[in-house]
N, C-alpha and C positions, 0 to 999 in steps of 0.2 A: 620705579616701584615706590608706592607710598604706603606708610604704615602709621598707625596711631597708637600711642602708648598712654594709658590713663595717667594723668598727673594733675591732681586737683590743686588749683591755685585759689579758687574762690568757692567756698562752700557755704551756701545759704540754706536755711530750713525751708523745705518746699511746703507751700500752702495749698497746693493743688490736690493733695490727698491726705487724709487724716484717719487714724484708726482709734476708735474708742471701745472700751469694754462695757457691756451692759448685762444685767442679771437676766438669767433665763432658767426656768424649772427649779426655783427655790435655791438659788446659790450658784448654779453653773454660769458660765460666761461664754459669750461668743463675740467675735469681732464684727463690728458694724462699720462699713466703709462709707465715708461721706465724700461727696463730690464738691470740689471747690473751683471757682473761677475768679482769678485775680484776688484771692484771699477771702472771697465771700462764699459761704456754703449755699449751694444751689439745689439742695435736695428737693425743695418745694418751689423752685423757680425755673423758668424756661429761658434759655439764651437765644436772643434774636440778633443775628449779626448783620452788619451793613458796611457800606463804604461811602466815604464823603464824595459826593458828585460835584460837578461844575456848578457854580453859583449857590452851593449849599452854605447856609449860615446856621448858627446854633439854634435859633428859634425855629427855622424851617425843619431841622432834623428832629428836635424834641416835640414839637407840636404835632407831628405826624403820629406820635404815640400818645397824644392826649395830655401832654405835660402843660400845665398852666403857664400863662405869661409871667406871673409873679415868681414862679420857680425858675424859669428861664432867665429872668432879670437878675435874680439873686446869684445864680451860677455865673453869669456874665460879669457882674459887677463886684461881687463879694468874694469870689473864689480865685482871683487872679494870682494869689500867692501859691496856689496849687497848680493852676494852668490858665494862661490867658487864652480864652476860647476864640479870640479874634485871630489866633494863629493856626486854627485848624486847616489842614492841607487836603487838597483834592487827591483822592486815591488812598488816604489813610483809612484804616479799619476802625470800626467802633462796634459796640454791642449794647443792647438793652437787656436787663434782667427783669423778666415779666412774671407777675404772680399767675397762679393757675386757677384764678377765680373764673366764674362764668363770664365776667367782663374783665379780661386781663388788665392789670395796672402796672405801669412802668415803675419799678422800684429803684433801679440804678441805671446810669448811663456811663459807659466806660469807653474812653477814647485812647487809641493806641498812638502815643507820641512817636515812638520808634519801636524797634523789635523787642526791647527789654523794658521800656518805661511806659506806664499807663497812668492816666488821670481818671480817678474814680469819683463819680458824683452821685450822692444819694438824692433821690427825687421826692422823698416823703419825710415826715416828721421834722427833725432839726436840720435837714439838708447837709449831712456830713460830706466832706470831700477830703481826699488824700491821694498821694502818689503811691503807685504799686510798682515794684521792680521784680521782674522775673528772675528766677534762679539762673545764674550763669556759671558754667563749669569750663575750666581751661584744661586742655590736654596737650601733651607734646606730640607732635607729628614729625615723622622723618620721611625723607624722600631721596632717592638716588636715581639720576637719569643720565643717559648718554645722549648727546646732542647730534641730531641728524640734519636739522635745518636751522633751528633757532632755539634759544633757551625757552622762549615763550611757548613754542609749540611742544617742546619736550615736557615741560611742567604741566601744560594743559592736557596732554595725552596721559599724564600720570594722575590726573584728577585733581590737580592743585588749583587754588583760586588764582586768578590773574594778578592779584595784588602781591603775591609772593614774588613774581618776576620783577615787579617794580621795586620791591624792597631790596632784592638782591642787586639789581642794577644800581640802586642808590648806594649800597654798601661798597660795591666794587667800582663805582664810577671813576675813582681816582687811580685805579690800578689796572683795570682791564677795559679795552675798547669793545663795548658790546656789539658794535657793528662788525668787529673782527672775529667774533665767535664763529667757529667753523665745525664742520662735520668731524666727529671723533673727540671733540671736547666733552667734558662731563661736569656734573654738578651734584653735590650732596648737601643737604640742609637739615637742620633740626630747628623746628619753629613751633609757635603756639597756634592752637585753633580754639575758638570759643563756641560752645554749644549752649542752647537754650532749652530748659525743661526736658532734658533727656532726648532731644532730637538726635537722630543718627547722622544728620548732615550739618556741618558747622555753619553758623551764620556769618562768621567773618574769620579772617586769618589775622593772627597777632604778630608779635615780634619774632624776628629771626634770632635764635639763640646762638647758633653756630653754623658755619658753612665752609665748604671746600669747593673751589672752582678751578678746574684744570683747563687751561687755554694755551694752545700752541706748545704743549709739552711742559709748561710751567704750572705749578700748583700754588694756589693762594688760599690761606686759611683766614677766617674772620670769626671773632668771638665777641659777644655782647658782654660788657662789664661796666658796672657802676662804681664811681668814686666821687666822693664829696657831693653826693646827691644827683650827679649827672651821669647818664649812660652814653656809651659810644662803642664803636667797633674797633678792635685791635687785632693785630696778627699774632702768630705764635710766639713772637719775641716781645710783645707788649707795645709795639709801635702802632700809632693811630692809622686807621685805614683811610682817613680823609684829610683834606687840606682846607684851611680856612679861606674865606673870601674877605676882601676889604669891606668895611662897613658901608662906604660910599665911594664912588669913582672920582670924586673931586672935592676940593675945598669950596663949599658953597655958602652963600649968604642966608638963604632961606629956601623952604620947599614951597613952591608956588602952586603946585597941583599934585594931588595924591592919586593913587590907584582907584579906579572907579569903573563900574559897569554901565554908568550912565551920567556923563558929564556934559554940560553945555560948552561946546567948543568955542573958544574966545575969538576965532577968526570966522568960522563958518556959521556960527550961531545956530547950531543944531545939536540935539542931544545924541551922543554916541559914546561907546566905550573908550576909556582912556586907561589902557593896561600898562601904565608905567608911572614913574615918579618924575616930576619936573623940578630940577634943582636950578634955582635962579643964581646966576653968578656973572661977573663982568665978562664981556667978550674977550676971548683970548686966554681965559683960564684953562690950564692944562687938564685934560681928561685922562684918567688912568684906567687900565684894565683891572677889574677886581680880582682876577686870578690868571694863572697860566692858561694858555689856550691857543687856538688857531683861528686866524681871521678867515671866515668862510664867505663873507660878503662885504663889499665896499662900493659906494656910489651915491647916486641921487635917488631919493625915495619920491616917486610920483604921487603918492597919496598925502603929501604935505610934510613928510619927515625931513626934507632937505638932505644935506650931506649926512650919511650914516655909516656906521660900521657894525658888523655882527661877528661875535666871537664865540666859538664852540669850545667850552672848557673841558668837557668830557662827554660821555654818552648820555648824560642826564641833564646838564645845565648849559644854557646858551644865554648870552647877554647881547643887548642892542643899545647903541649910543647914537642919538639923533640930534638934528639941528646944528651940527658942527660947523664952525667957521672954516675949518680945514683939517687936514690929516697930518699926523706927525711924519717926519721924514723916514722913509724905509718901511712904512706900514702899508703893506699891499695884500691883496687877496691871496690866501694860501700861506702867508708867513706866520711864524710862531711868535707869540708875545709872552712876556713874563708878568707876573703879578706886580702891580705898581708902575708898570711901564707906561709912559705917555703915548697915547694912541691918536689924540686929536685935541682940538681946542673948542671951547664953548663959543657958540655963535647964535644966529637967529635966522638961519636959512630955512626955506620951506614956509609952511603956514605957521608963523610965529609972531607974537606981539612984542617980543623982547629977548635979549640974550638968556638962554637957559639950556640945560641938557635934559632931554627926555630919555630917561634910563629905563630899560625893560629887562626883565628876568624871566626866562622860561625853564620849566622843569618838565622833562619828558614831553616837550612840545606844547605845554600849556602855560600861559602867562600866569605868574603868581605875584603877589604884592611884595616888592623888595623890602618895604619897611616892616613887614611882619615875618619875613624870612629869617630863620635862625641859622646863621652860618655854622657849619661844622667846626668842631674844635680840632686843632692839630696836636693837642697835648697827648703825649704817650702815657702809658700806665706809670703812675708815680712810683718812685723807688720804695716808699714805705708800703705800697700796695702790691708790689710785684710778687711776693711770696703767696699772698692770697689768690692773686690772679692765676698763677701757675697751678695752684692746687685746684682752682675752679675749672680750668680747661682740660684737666687730665682725662676725665671720663668722656668729655665731649670729643676730645682728640681721638680717643680709642674708637668711639662710635663712628666718626667720620672716616678714619683709616680703614675700618672694617667694611666700609661700603654701606653703612647704616643698616 
C-alpha cells in the first residue's frame, strides 16, 4: 500500500495564475483571474502547441509561423547563453504564443528542454530570451508491501515508479542478495516524490529517506544521513550500508582508451562501442578484484577479449577483466574472491595491439563508465554526529516499525 504525505521541500511562487483587484461600481472590487503560460500572461494570446519532428531545425519550425530569417538567425546565434537551439531534440514539445489579430502573429516561441525547464524566446521588438522553470513540489511518500514473487512486482503493483526498486537494490546491494528474495519477505520505505504544477501524478521519484527490508527472517534498516556535505545510507547503529571499491584494479602506466559509445577499434578498424577502460601496463602486472565477490565466468572471449574473468560483487555490480595473460592460481568459476586479491595478470590476448587490461563495470546489467563512477564510502556515522543521527532516525524508525 502506498501513501503520500505533503512535505514541501521546494516552494516556488507559481506564475501560472495571478489574482489582481480592480475597481468596480465606484470603489467596490472584484477578483480578476489572469491566465499565464511559462510566466507570460496569455489573456490576449492563443497557445499553439507542437512537437519537434524528425529533420526539424529551428528555421523550419519558426518559419512555418511566418517568423523572419533575421529573427531566426538572432535566436540561433545570439541567444545560446539561454539555450543552444542546435540541441533541440526530436519528440520534445514546443509552443507558439500567437496574437488574436485577423492575421495572427507569433509573439513567443517556447521550447521544452525537459519537464521542468523551458527556453522562452520573444519573436518581436527587442527579441528577449530567458529560461523558465516550472514549480516543483516534493512530497514524502510511504509504501509497505509483502513480496509474493519479486520486489519489483510488489512495488509495481503498489503503484510505485520502477526507479524505487533500483534505488532499494543499490542501498541493500551489500547486505541482501536480491536474487534470493522470496515469497513472504516484505519491504517498507519512506521516499521523496516530485510533482510539477500541482499534477496529481509524480513526474519522478526522489531519494529514499528510510527503509526496512525483511529477507529470510532477518530485518535490515537503512537511513539516509548527511555528514560533512556527503550523504549515504546507514543502519540503525550508524554503520555504513555499503562497501567501497578500489579506484583501479591494478598499478597502471596510463589510460590508453576510455569509455565510449563509438570508438575506432585499433585492430578491426571499425567504429563500435568500447564500454570499458583500457589500462596500459607491462605484461605480467598483477590484476586485482576491486571488491569482494564471486567469479561467475572465466575463459576465452570469442569476440576479441582474450582471456577474461567476470566477477559478481552483489546483486547490483559486476566487473569484467579482459586480455589477461593468465589467471591467478586457485581462481576458478564459482570461487569467492576478496577485495585486492590478485585474480590474473596483464596480457595482450585476443584482439589487442599491446599489453593492457580492458576493465568493465556493470550496474544492474548496464555498462557504466568506471572513471565517472563514484565508489560508495564505507565510513560509518562519525562519533561527533552520532547523537544527531540517532535523533534524526527516531521518527523514521517508528514509521517503519508501524508498517508505514
